[in-house]
KESEZA-128932 format. One record per residue: y, x, z of N, C-alpha, C in turn; residue in three letters. Coordinates in steps of 0.05 Angstrom, whole numbers, plus 5000, padded with zeros to 4 digits. Example, Ala and Ser with C-alpha at 12.3 -4.5 7.8 and 13.67 -1.06 7.14 Angstrom:
<nodes>
@n_py=4886 n_px=5264 n_pz=5156 ca_py=4910 ca_px=5246 ca_pz=5156 c_py=4934 c_px=5264 c_pz=5156 residu=ALA
@n_py=4955 n_px=5257 n_pz=5142 ca_py=4979 ca_px=5273 ca_pz=5143 c_py=5001 c_px=5258 c_pz=5157 residu=SER
</nodes>
This chain:
<nodes>
@n_py=9236 n_px=3415 n_pz=1698 ca_py=9243 ca_px=3406 ca_pz=1672 c_py=9227 c_px=3422 c_pz=1651 residu=MET
@n_py=9211 n_px=3409 n_pz=1635 ca_py=9196 ca_px=3423 ca_pz=1614 c_py=9215 c_px=3436 c_pz=1594 residu=PRO
@n_py=9207 n_px=3460 n_pz=1586 ca_py=9223 ca_px=3474 ca_pz=1566 c_py=9206 c_px=3480 c_pz=1542 residu=ARG
@n_py=9218 n_px=3480 n_pz=1519 ca_py=9203 ca_px=3486 ca_pz=1495 c_py=9199 c_px=3516 c_pz=1493 residu=SER
@n_py=9180 n_px=3524 n_pz=1476 ca_py=9175 ca_px=3552 ca_pz=1472 c_py=9200 c_px=3566 c_pz=1462 residu=ILE
@n_py=9214 n_px=3552 n_pz=1444 ca_py=9239 ca_px=3564 ca_pz=1433 c_py=9259 c_px=3568 c_pz=1455 residu=GLN
@n_py=9262 n_px=3549 n_pz=1474 ca_py=9280 ca_px=3553 ca_pz=1497 c_py=9273 c_px=3577 c_pz=1513 residu=ASP
@n_py=9248 n_px=3581 n_pz=1518 ca_py=9238 ca_px=3604 ca_pz=1533 c_py=9245 c_px=3630 c_pz=1519 residu=ILE
@n_py=9239 n_px=3631 n_pz=1492 ca_py=9245 ca_px=3655 ca_pz=1476 c_py=9274 c_px=3660 c_pz=1475 residu=LEU
@n_py=9291 n_px=3640 n_pz=1472 ca_py=9320 ca_px=3643 ca_pz=1471 c_py=9330 c_px=3654 c_pz=1497 residu=ASP
@n_py=9319 n_px=3644 n_pz=1519 ca_py=9328 ca_px=3654 ca_pz=1545 c_py=9320 c_px=3683 c_pz=1549 residu=HIS
@n_py=9296 n_px=3690 n_pz=1540 ca_py=9288 ca_px=3718 ca_pz=1542 c_py=9305 c_px=3736 c_pz=1525 residu=ALA
@n_py=9313 n_px=3727 n_pz=1501 ca_py=9331 ca_px=3743 ca_pz=1484 c_py=9358 c_px=3747 c_pz=1498 residu=ASP
@n_py=9368 n_px=3726 n_pz=1511 ca_py=9393 ca_px=3728 ca_pz=1525 c_py=9392 c_px=3748 c_pz=1548 residu=GLU
@n_py=9370 n_px=3747 n_pz=1563 ca_py=9366 ca_px=3766 ca_pz=1585 c_py=9363 c_px=3794 c_pz=1574 residu=LEU
@n_py=9348 n_px=3798 n_pz=1552 ca_py=9345 ca_px=3824 ca_pz=1540 c_py=9372 c_px=3835 c_pz=1531 residu=ALA
@n_py=9388 n_px=3819 n_pz=1520 ca_py=9415 ca_px=3828 ca_pz=1511 c_py=9432 c_px=3836 c_pz=1535 residu=LYS
@n_py=9430 n_px=3821 n_pz=1557 ca_py=9445 ca_px=3828 ca_pz=1581 c_py=9435 c_px=3855 c_pz=1592 residu=ARG
@n_py=9409 n_px=3860 n_pz=1590 ca_py=9398 ca_px=3886 ca_pz=1599 c_py=9408 c_px=3909 c_pz=1581 residu=PHE
@n_py=9408 n_px=3904 n_pz=1555 ca_py=9417 ca_px=3924 ca_pz=1536 c_py=9447 c_px=3930 c_pz=1539 residu=GLU
@n_py=9463 n_px=3910 n_pz=1544 ca_py=9492 ca_px=3913 ca_pz=1547 c_py=9500 c_px=3921 c_pz=1575 residu=ASP
@n_py=9481 n_px=3927 n_pz=1592 ca_py=9487 ca_px=3933 ca_pz=1620 c_py=9505 c_px=3957 c_pz=1623 residu=PHE
@n_py=9526 n_px=3954 n_pz=1639 ca_py=9544 ca_px=3976 ca_pz=1645 c_py=9543 c_px=3981 c_pz=1675 residu=ASP
@n_py=9531 n_px=4003 n_pz=1684 ca_py=9528 ca_px=4007 ca_pz=1712 c_py=9555 c_px=4009 c_pz=1728 residu=PRO
@n_py=9576 n_px=4016 n_pz=1713 ca_py=9602 ca_px=4018 ca_pz=1727 c_py=9613 c_px=3990 c_pz=1735 residu=ASP
@n_py=9604 n_px=3970 n_pz=1721 ca_py=9613 ca_px=3942 ca_pz=1726 c_py=9591 c_px=3926 c_pz=1740 residu=ASN
@n_py=9571 n_px=3939 n_pz=1750 ca_py=9548 ca_px=3925 ca_pz=1760 c_py=9552 c_px=3915 c_pz=1789 residu=ALA
@n_py=9539 n_px=3893 n_pz=1794 ca_py=9536 ca_px=3882 ca_pz=1821 c_py=9507 c_px=3884 c_pz=1827 residu=ASN
@n_py=9501 n_px=3892 n_pz=1851 ca_py=9473 ca_px=3893 ca_pz=1860 c_py=9462 c_px=3865 c_pz=1862 residu=GLU
@n_py=9437 n_px=3862 n_pz=1854 ca_py=9424 ca_px=3836 ca_pz=1857 c_py=9399 c_px=3841 c_pz=1874 residu=ILE
@n_py=9391 n_px=3821 n_pz=1888 ca_py=9367 ca_px=3824 ca_pz=1905 c_py=9342 c_px=3831 c_pz=1888 residu=PRO
@n_py=9324 n_px=3846 n_pz=1899 ca_py=9300 ca_px=3854 ca_pz=1886 c_py=9285 c_px=3829 c_pz=1876 residu=VAL
@n_py=9285 n_px=3808 n_pz=1891 ca_py=9270 ca_px=3784 ca_pz=1884 c_py=9282 c_px=3772 c_pz=1858 residu=GLU
@n_py=9308 n_px=3773 n_pz=1855 ca_py=9321 ca_px=3763 ca_pz=1830 c_py=9314 c_px=3780 c_pz=1806 residu=GLU
@n_py=9314 n_px=3806 n_pz=1811 ca_py=9307 ca_px=3825 ca_pz=1789 c_py=9278 c_px=3820 c_pz=1780 residu=TYR
@n_py=9260 n_px=3817 n_pz=1799 ca_py=9232 ca_px=3812 ca_pz=1793 c_py=9228 c_px=3786 c_pz=1778 residu=LEU
@n_py=9244 n_px=3765 n_pz=1786 ca_py=9242 ca_px=3740 ca_pz=1772 c_py=9252 c_px=3743 c_pz=1743 residu=LEU
@n_py=9274 n_px=3757 n_pz=1739 ca_py=9283 ca_px=3762 ca_pz=1712 c_py=9262 c_px=3776 c_pz=1695 residu=GLN
@n_py=9249 n_px=3796 n_pz=1706 ca_py=9228 ca_px=3810 ca_pz=1692 c_py=9205 c_px=3791 c_pz=1685 residu=ARG
@n_py=9198 n_px=3774 n_pz=1704 ca_py=9176 ca_px=3755 ca_pz=1699 c_py=9183 c_px=3736 c_pz=1676 residu=ALA
@n_py=9208 n_px=3727 n_pz=1675 ca_py=9217 ca_px=3710 ca_pz=1653 c_py=9214 c_px=3723 c_pz=1626 residu=VAL
@n_py=9222 n_px=3748 n_pz=1624 ca_py=9219 ca_px=3763 ca_pz=1599 c_py=9189 c_px=3767 c_pz=1593 residu=VAL
@n_py=9173 n_px=3773 n_pz=1612 ca_py=9144 ca_px=3776 ca_pz=1608 c_py=9132 c_px=3750 c_pz=1598 residu=THR
@n_py=9140 n_px=3728 n_pz=1610 ca_py=9130 ca_px=3702 ca_pz=1601 c_py=9137 c_px=3696 c_pz=1572 residu=ARG
@n_py=9162 n_px=3702 n_pz=1565 ca_py=9171 ca_px=3698 ca_pz=1537 c_py=9155 c_px=3715 c_pz=1518 residu=ALA
@n_py=9150 n_px=3740 n_pz=1525 ca_py=9134 ca_px=3757 ca_pz=1508 c_py=9105 c_px=3746 c_pz=1505 residu=ARG
@n_py=9094 n_px=3736 n_pz=1527 ca_py=9067 ca_px=3725 ca_pz=1526 c_py=9067 c_px=3700 c_pz=1508 residu=SER
@n_py=9087 n_px=3683 n_pz=1510 ca_py=9089 ca_px=3659 ca_pz=1493 c_py=9091 c_px=3667 c_pz=1464 residu=GLU
@n_py=9107 n_px=3688 n_pz=1458 ca_py=9109 ca_px=3697 ca_pz=1430 c_py=9082 c_px=3708 c_pz=1420 residu=GLN
@n_py=9068 n_px=3723 n_pz=1437 ca_py=9041 ca_px=3733 ca_pz=1430 c_py=9022 c_px=3710 c_pz=1425 residu=GLN
@n_py=9024 n_px=3689 n_pz=1441 ca_py=9007 ca_px=3666 ca_pz=1437 c_py=9014 c_px=3651 c_pz=1411 residu=LEU
@n_py=9039 n_px=3648 n_pz=1405 ca_py=9048 ca_px=3636 ca_pz=1380 c_py=9037 c_px=3652 c_pz=1356 residu=ILE
@n_py=9041 n_px=3678 n_pz=1357 ca_py=9031 ca_px=3695 ca_pz=1336 c_py=9001 c_px=3693 c_pz=1332 residu=ASP
@n_py=8986 n_px=3691 n_pz=1355 ca_py=8957 ca_px=3689 ca_pz=1354 c_py=8948 c_px=3662 c_pz=1342 residu=SER
@n_py=8962 n_px=3641 n_pz=1350 ca_py=8955 ca_px=3615 ca_pz=1339 c_py=8961 c_px=3615 c_pz=1309 residu=VAL
@n_py=8984 n_px=3626 n_pz=1300 ca_py=8990 ca_px=3628 ca_pz=1272 c_py=8968 c_px=3643 c_pz=1257 residu=LEU
@n_py=8960 n_px=3666 n_pz=1268 ca_py=8939 ca_px=3682 ca_pz=1255 c_py=8913 c_px=3666 c_pz=1254 residu=ASN
@n_py=8907 n_px=3652 n_pz=1275 ca_py=8882 ca_px=3636 ca_pz=1276 c_py=8883 c_px=3614 c_pz=1255 residu=ALA
@n_py=8905 n_px=3600 n_pz=1253 ca_py=8908 ca_px=3579 ca_pz=1232 c_py=8906 c_px=3591 c_pz=1204 residu=ARG
@n_py=8919 n_px=3613 n_pz=1200 ca_py=8919 ca_px=3627 ca_pz=1174 c_py=8890 c_px=3635 c_pz=1167 residu=THR
@n_py=8875 n_px=3642 n_pz=1187 ca_py=8847 ca_px=3650 ca_pz=1182 c_py=8828 c_px=3626 c_pz=1179 residu=ALA
@n_py=8839 n_px=3602 n_pz=1183 ca_py=8823 ca_px=3578 ca_pz=1179 c_py=8812 c_px=3565 c_pz=1204 residu=GLY
@n_py=8819 n_px=3575 n_pz=1227 ca_py=8809 ca_px=3562 ca_pz=1252 c_py=8820 c_px=3533 c_pz=1254 residu=LEU
@n_py=8804 n_px=3515 n_pz=1262 ca_py=8813 ca_px=3488 ca_pz=1265 c_py=8829 c_px=3484 c_pz=1290 residu=SER
@n_py=8845 n_px=3463 n_pz=1291 ca_py=8860 ca_px=3456 ca_pz=1315 c_py=8841 c_px=3450 c_pz=1338 residu=TRP
@n_py=8817 n_px=3440 n_pz=1331 ca_py=8797 ca_px=3434 ca_pz=1352 c_py=8789 c_px=3460 c_pz=1366 residu=GLN
@n_py=8783 n_px=3481 n_pz=1350 ca_py=8774 ca_px=3506 ca_pz=1362 c_py=8797 c_px=3520 c_pz=1377 residu=ARG
@n_py=8821 n_px=3519 n_pz=1365 ca_py=8845 ca_px=3530 ca_pz=1379 c_py=8850 c_px=3516 c_pz=1405 residu=ILE
@n_py=8848 n_px=3490 n_pz=1405 ca_py=8852 ca_px=3474 ca_pz=1429 c_py=8831 c_px=3482 c_pz=1450 residu=GLY
@n_py=8806 n_px=3485 n_pz=1442 ca_py=8785 ca_px=3493 ca_pz=1461 c_py=8791 c_px=3520 c_pz=1473 residu=ALA
@n_py=8800 n_px=3539 n_pz=1457 ca_py=8806 ca_px=3566 ca_pz=1467 c_py=8830 c_px=3566 c_pz=1485 residu=LEU
@n_py=8849 n_px=3547 n_pz=1481 ca_py=8872 ca_px=3545 ca_pz=1498 c_py=8867 c_px=3528 c_pz=1523 residu=LEU
@n_py=8843 n_px=3515 n_pz=1523 ca_py=8836 ca_px=3498 ca_pz=1546 c_py=8850 c_px=3471 c_pz=1545 residu=GLY
@n_py=8854 n_px=3461 n_pz=1521 ca_py=8867 ca_px=3435 ca_pz=1517 c_py=8854 c_px=3421 c_pz=1493 residu=THR
@n_py=8864 n_px=3398 n_pz=1486 ca_py=8854 ca_px=3383 ca_pz=1463 c_py=8865 c_px=3394 c_pz=1438 residu=SER
@n_py=8853 n_px=3387 n_pz=1415 ca_py=8863 ca_px=3395 ca_pz=1389 c_py=8891 c_px=3383 c_pz=1385 residu=ALA
@n_py=8894 n_px=3358 n_pz=1393 ca_py=8919 ca_px=3344 ca_pz=1389 c_py=8941 c_px=3357 c_pz=1405 residu=GLN
@n_py=8935 n_px=3364 n_pz=1430 ca_py=8956 ca_px=3377 ca_pz=1447 c_py=8963 c_px=3404 c_pz=1436 residu=ALA
@n_py=8944 n_px=3420 n_pz=1426 ca_py=8950 ca_px=3446 ca_pz=1414 c_py=8967 c_px=3443 c_pz=1389 residu=ALA
@n_py=8960 n_px=3423 n_pz=1373 ca_py=8976 ca_px=3419 ca_pz=1348 c_py=9004 c_px=3409 c_pz=1355 residu=GLN
@n_py=9007 n_px=3392 n_pz=1375 ca_py=9033 ca_px=3382 ca_pz=1382 c_py=9050 c_px=3405 c_pz=1393 residu=GLN
@n_py=9038 n_px=3422 n_pz=1408 ca_py=9054 ca_px=3444 ca_pz=1421 c_py=9061 c_px=3466 c_pz=1401 residu=ARG
@n_py=9042 n_px=3473 n_pz=1384 ca_py=9047 ca_px=3497 ca_pz=1366 c_py=9050 c_px=3490 c_pz=1337 residu=TYR
@n_py=9043 n_px=3466 n_pz=1329 ca_py=9045 ca_px=3459 ca_pz=1300 c_py=9073 c_px=3461 c_pz=1290 residu=GLY
@n_py=9092 n_px=3449 n_pz=1304 ca_py=9120 ca_px=3450 ca_pz=1294 c_py=9131 c_px=3478 c_pz=1295 residu=ALA
@n_py=9124 n_px=3494 n_pz=1314 ca_py=9133 ca_px=3522 ca_pz=1316 c_py=9123 c_px=3537 c_pz=1292 residu=VAL
@n_py=9098 n_px=3532 n_pz=1285 ca_py=9086 ca_px=3547 ca_pz=1263 c_py=9098 c_px=3538 c_pz=1236 residu=LEU
@n_py=9105 n_px=3513 n_pz=1233 ca_py=9117 ca_px=3503 ca_pz=1209 c_py=9145 c_px=3515 c_pz=1205 residu=GLU
@n_py=9158 n_px=3521 n_pz=1227 ca_py=9185 ca_px=3533 ca_pz=1226 c_py=9184 c_px=3563 c_pz=1219 residu=ALA
@n_py=9161 n_px=3575 n_pz=1222 ca_py=9158 ca_px=3604 ca_pz=1217 c_py=9159 c_px=3611 c_pz=1188 residu=SER
</nodes>
């Protein structure tokens, strides 16, 4: 199921809060594989946020959607559809 960038960031925030609120006295051990997957989710969200910030900076600097799309390995239209609404909300 495709997820929006905001869904990914919200999920990462929720996981980060769970890590911050962690109480070892009430902890249940989880498999290493689950822990690694949780870390990967947070890393992915941070990467997505870095990409959003970079696209915003590129647009602010005057880069065209055509150039941004080329750098992302997609079309200008696909880049604008994916990041345009996120940037407008910023």
